[in-house]
N, C-alpha and C positions, 0 to 999 in steps of 0.2 A: 349209853343205852342200858336199860335195866337187864340184869342177868336173868335169863328166862330159865326157870327150873324145870318146866314141863311144857309140852305143846299147848297152845291156847287157840289154835285155828282148828275148827271142826274138820276141815278138809284133811288135816294131817293126823287125826286121831284114828285109831282102829275102832271097830264097833264096841269092843270091850272097854276101851278107854273112854269112848263117848258115854257109855252107860255109867261109868264111874264119875265122869265129869258132871253129870246132872246133879249129883249129890253135893258137889263142892263149888260148882260154878253155875249159879242159878240164873245169871243174866246172859242172854245171847245178844251180841252186838252185830247188826247187819249193816254193812256199808252199801249205800245206794248212790248211783251216779247217772251218767248219760253218755250216749254216743252222739255228739253233735259238734258242729263247727265251733272252733275257738280261735277264729281269726287266722291271719297268715303265719303266726309264729308258735302256736301251741297245738298239741295233739287233740284229736277228736275225743279221746277218752279222759280228758282233763278232769272232769267232775268225778269220774269213777276212781281215777288214780288218787286224787286228794282224799276222797272218803275212805278208800281202802288203807292208805298209809296212815291216816290219823287213827283209824280203828286199830291198826297194828300197834301204834304207839300206846294207845290206851290198853290194849291187850297185854303188851309187854310190862307196862307199869302195874297192872292188876293181875299179873300172871297167876294162874291157878284159881282165880275168882270169877273170871268171865270166859266165855267162849266166843270167838269170832265166827259167825255163821257164813253161809254162802252169800256172795255179793249179789246185788241187783245192778248189773252193769249197764243195762239200757233202761232209760227212763221215758218220761213224757216230754217230748221235744217237737211237737208239730210246728211251733213258732220258728224253728230253725231249718225247716225243710227246704227252703230256697237255696241253702248252701250245701255243696257237694259233701257226701260222706255221712251226713246226718241220718241216724236211724231212730225211729220213734216207736213207742208203744202207745196205744190208746189208754185213756185213764182207766177204762174197764179192765183191760189186760193187765196193766201194772198193778191195780188193786188186787186182782185175782192172784197174781204171782206172790205178792206180799202175804196175802191171807193164807195161801197154800204153804208157803215157807213156815208160817206160824203154826198152822194146823199140823204139819208134819212133825215139827219139833215138839209141839205140845204132846203128841202121842208118846213121846219118849220121856216126858216128865218136865220139860222146861215150861215155865209160866211167865217169865219176864223177858221182854224184848225191847231193844233200843235200836232204832234205825238212825244212822248218821247219813244224811244226804248232802252230797256235794252239788246237787242241782236243784235250784229253786222251783223248777217246773214240776217237781214231784210233790211239793208241799201240800197242795190242795187235796191230792189223792190220799196222802198219808193221813191227813185230818179225817177224811171220810172213812178210811180203814179203821182208825182208832175208834170212831163213833160206832161203826158196825160191830166191832169186836166186843164192845160193851154189852151188846145184845146176844150175839151168837156164841161168845166164849167169855162169860162173866168171870171166870177164874183166871183169865189172862190179863196181864198188865202190859200195855203197849205204849212206849214213849218214842218220840222222834225229835230230831233237831236238824236244822241246816248247820253246816260247818262254819261258814264265814261269819254269820251273825253272832256266834259265840265270842267273837273278838271284835265286836262292832266299835268299841271304844278305841282300840288300836288302829283300826281302819280309818276312823275319823281323824286321827292324829297324823295320818300319812300325807295329808294334803291332796286328797283325791279330787278329780275333776268334778265340775258341776254336774255333768252326766257321767255316771260310772256304773260299773257292775260287770256284765258279762265280758270275760276275757280282758278285763281292765286291770286296774292296779292291784286289787286284793287277790284275785285268782292267779295273776301272773307271779306275784310275790310268793304265794304259797308253792307254786310249781318250781320256782327257782330254789326254794328251800328243800322241797321234797323229791323232785325229779328233774334236776337241772339239765341232765343229759337229753331230755325230751323237749326242751325249750330252744327254739331257733332264735337266739337273741338278735341276730343280724336281720331277721325278718319281722321283728316286732314293730308295729306301727300304731300310732294313735287311731282311734275310731272317732265316733261322735263324742265330743267333750263338753259341749255347751248346748243349752236349750235353743239358742239362736240358730243352730245348724239344722234344726228339725222343722218339718212341716207342721201345720196347725194341729192336726189330730195327734201326731207323734209327740209334739210338744205338750199337749194336754195330758197324754198318757204318762209322760215322765215327770210332769209338774206336781202331780197329786199321788200320794200313796193310797188314798181312799177318796172316792170310789176307784176301783181297779179297772183299767181299760187294757185288755190284752191285745197286742198287735203282733204281726209277724216281724221278725228281726230285720228283714231286708228293708222294712219301712223305718227302722230306727238307725241303721248303720250300713253304709255301703260295703264295709269289709267285715261286718259281724262283730265289731269291737265297740264296747261302751267304756270310754275312759282312755287313759294313756299308759299302756303297759311298759313303755320305755323309761318311766320315771321311778321305778321301784327296784329294790335289791333283794337278795336272798335273806339279808338280815331282817328286812321288813317282813318277809314271809315267815321266817322262823319265829318272830314275835307273835304272829297270828296263830301259827301252829301250836306254839307253847300254850297260849291262852286257851285255845280250843281243847287241847289235851287236858289241861288243868280243870276246865269246867266240866268236861264229860267225866273225868276220873272222879272228881268230887261228888258229882251227882250219883254215879254208880256206887261209890263207896257208901254213901249215905243210904242209898236204896238197899244195898246188901245188908246193912246193919238194922234195918227195920224188923 
């Protein structure tokens, strides 16, 4: 772990330190996730935990040059509401919270923001926020990225199932690397792993990346899992995490040097 010379989480700074941080750490990284079911073996906050811990790793690597802002722990998850424990925001509410985070920090001098989202359901709203900010706050630069897709090449080499994604190989591997104490490995079970297991409409939804057909997850998987979480290791997850941290750090370093 990088030796941290000074705090880089906004929550841990005093107000005087925050005022000084604006002058040396011009990028705010905001981790975003979700509170939604992650099958029988992983915690509801899986997406938030992954985003926060990867943001921390980037913050540690770039200590003194970035600030980790307040997380967005609950995301847009109506498609998981059939499963107990899921909490969702509407797209309107999620967008408003993101914008108000940005507006608050902008008043103190920050102008560059990067949202790391562990939850794909947040993606469409983040795109909308980015477009709206171009009009409402043209002095702001707003970037965002999903976490797992930063390491898509590594995921593809893991031998994932024909149907994979939520609570499957990639997410489970990351949690085994980042928070193994929260993974109930004895409870991990495969979910839907092949198109043949799906009904006609669900099969159509998973067969094409475009057009996009959004369905509730209980129509895609009986236990909420897409893929086989039993087939991966912490080493697989560490490879994904390392690739994601490398990509984000390289982007931010180049951004800072502009």
